[in-house]
C-alpha positions in Angstrom: 0.1 -0.1 -0.2 1.3 3.4 -1.1 2.1 5.3 1.6 -0.5 9.0 0.9 -3.6 5.4 -0.1 -2.6 4.4 3.7 -2.3 7.9 5.3 -6.4 8.6 3.5 -7.2 5.4 5.1 -5.5 6.4 9.2 -7.5 9.3 8.8 -10.8 8.2 7.3 -10.7 6.0 9.5 -10.2 8.1 12.9 -12.6 10.5 11.1 -15.6 7.7 11.3 -13.8 7.3 15.2 -14.4 9.6 16.3 -18.1 10.6 14.6 -18.9 7.3 16.0 -18.2 8.9 19.4 -19.4 12.0 18.4 -23.0 9.9 17.9 -22.4 7.7 21.3 -22.2 10.8 23.4 -25.1 12.3 21.4 -27.7 10.0 22.1 -27.2 8.2 25.0 -30.3 6.3 26.4 -31.0 4.4 29.1 -30.7 1.4 27.6 -27.1 2.7 26.3 -26.3 3.4 30.0 -28.3 0.6 31.5 -25.4 -1.7 28.9 -22.5 0.8 29.2 -22.7 0.6 33.4 -23.6 -3.6 33.1 -26.1 -2.3 35.8 -26.6 -5.6 38.3 -30.2 -5.3 39.5 -33.5 -2.9 38.8 -33.0 -0.7 41.7 -29.6 0.6 39.5 -32.5 0.7 36.3 -34.3 2.3 38.2 -31.8 5.8 38.7 -30.6 5.4 35.4 -34.3 6.1 33.6 -34.8 9.2 36.4 -31.8 10.1 35.5 -32.2 10.3 32.1 -35.6 11.8 32.6 -34.5 14.4 34.2 -31.6 15.5 31.4 -34.8 14.9 28.7 -36.3 18.1 30.3 -33.8 19.6 31.0 -33.1 19.4 34.5 -30.2 18.0 34.5 -27.4 19.1 31.7 -26.8 16.7 29.0 -23.5 17.4 28.9 -22.6 15.9 33.3 -24.5 12.6 32.8 -22.7 12.3 29.6 -19.0 12.5 30.6 -20.3 11.0 34.1 -21.3 8.5 32.0 -17.9 7.8 30.2 -15.9 8.2 32.8 -17.1 5.4 35.1 -17.5 3.2 32.0 -14.1 3.2 32.8 -14.1 1.8 36.3 -13.6 -1.6 37.1 -17.0 -4.5 36.1 -18.7 -4.4 39.3 -18.2 -1.0 40.6 -19.2 0.9 37.4 -22.9 2.0 38.3 -21.9 3.4 41.8 -19.0 5.3 40.2 -21.5 6.6 38.2 -24.2 7.2 40.9 -21.9 8.9 43.1 -20.0 11.0 40.1 -22.9 12.5 39.2 -24.5 13.1 42.1 -21.3 15.3 43.7 -20.9 17.3 40.0 -25.1 18.3 39.9 -24.5 19.4 44.1 -21.7 21.8 42.3 -23.4 23.4 39.9 -26.7 23.5 42.6 -29.1 20.3 42.0 -29.3 17.6 44.6 -30.3 14.1 43.7 -31.6 11.8 45.6 -29.4 9.3 46.9 -31.6 6.6 46.9 -33.3 4.9 44.8 -36.4 7.2 42.8 -39.9 5.5 41.9 -40.6 6.1 38.0 -44.2 6.3 38.6 -45.0 8.7 42.1 -48.4 9.8 42.3 -50.1 13.3 41.6 -52.5 14.5 44.5 -54.3 17.7 44.3 -57.0 20.0 46.1 -60.2 21.5 44.9 -60.8 24.6 45.9 -62.8 27.9 44.9 -62.3 31.8 46.0 -65.4 32.7 47.6 -64.4 36.1 49.5 -61.1 35.5 49.1 -61.6 32.7 50.5 -60.5 29.1 49.1 -63.1 26.9 50.0 -62.3 22.7 49.2 -65.4 21.4 46.4 -66.4 18.4 47.4 -67.4 15.7 44.4 -65.5 17.3 41.9 -64.4 15.3 39.0 -60.5 15.4 37.9 -59.2 14.5 34.6 -55.7 13.5 34.2 -56.1 15.1 30.4 -54.9 12.8 27.3 -55.1 9.1 29.2 -58.6 8.2 30.0 -58.2 8.1 33.9 -60.8 10.9 36.0 -60.6 11.2 40.0 -63.5 12.6 42.3 -62.2 14.6 45.4 -63.5 14.6 48.9 -64.9 16.3 51.9 -61.9 18.2 51.7 -61.0 18.9 48.0 -58.5 16.2 47.6 -57.8 14.0 45.2 -55.2 11.6 43.5 -54.0 10.0 40.4 -51.4 6.4 41.7 -48.7 5.4 39.1 -48.5 8.6 36.6 -45.6 8.0 34.4 -43.4 10.8 34.5 -44.0 13.6 32.1 -45.7 16.9 31.8 -49.3 16.8 32.5 -52.4 18.9 32.8 -55.0 18.5 34.8 -59.3 19.4 34.3 -61.5 19.9 36.8 -65.7 20.5 37.0 -67.9 20.6 39.6 -71.5 22.3 40.2 -72.1 24.5 43.1 -74.9 25.5 44.4 -75.7 24.9 40.5 -73.4 26.6 38.3 -71.5 24.4 36.4 -67.4 26.0 37.4 -64.0 24.2 35.6 -60.5 24.9 36.4 -57.2 23.9 34.6 -53.5 23.1 35.6 -50.5 21.0 35.5 -47.7 19.2 36.7 -44.2 18.3 35.6 -42.5 14.7 36.9 -40.5 13.5 38.0 -40.8 16.5 40.6 -37.9 19.1 41.2 -34.9 17.0 42.3 -34.2 15.2 44.9 -37.7 14.8 46.0 -39.1 11.9 44.5 -41.8 11.6 45.7 -45.8 12.9 45.0 -46.5 16.0 43.4 -49.2 18.3 44.8 -51.2 20.8 41.7 -54.3 23.2 43.7 -56.7 23.8 41.0 -58.6 27.3 41.3 -62.4 26.9 39.4 -63.5 29.9 38.0 
């Protein structure tokens, strides 16, 4: 092989390698991270899903997740995930984001309350119907105006409420983002004020 042809082959190989690494860094989904870290159990996979969701929602910098993954996957096989998790927690804390140390719930609840403002006081509404927009799910408020949707996957949701009070129909809406702001991994809360 001529030196010119060999140089061209090496240059093309380096370009292909660089493109592959760029594509790998840009396209790190949860499955890729789990495979790269060789997750050993459901808790580890759940934590990665939680982190990827935060990244996809723009609440955790993508570069932080990707660089921590690249660093952790070079660690000993049986400790890759622990390096990733602990490294991510430390790096996120440096930029003011507190990540949970435990395993977050991937399907938390949405709790809420439906009220009607009467003379500058929020009065809880009993028997209001609340629906999770885009789904078939509905809930009815209790005597304190509270409702709950259990096992809600991560995402942004709009909620609609309607009720009749003294024969007058009232409606209202609210919005919630799951997961809630880190480090909270519990239920989200939304108050819906009827109009």
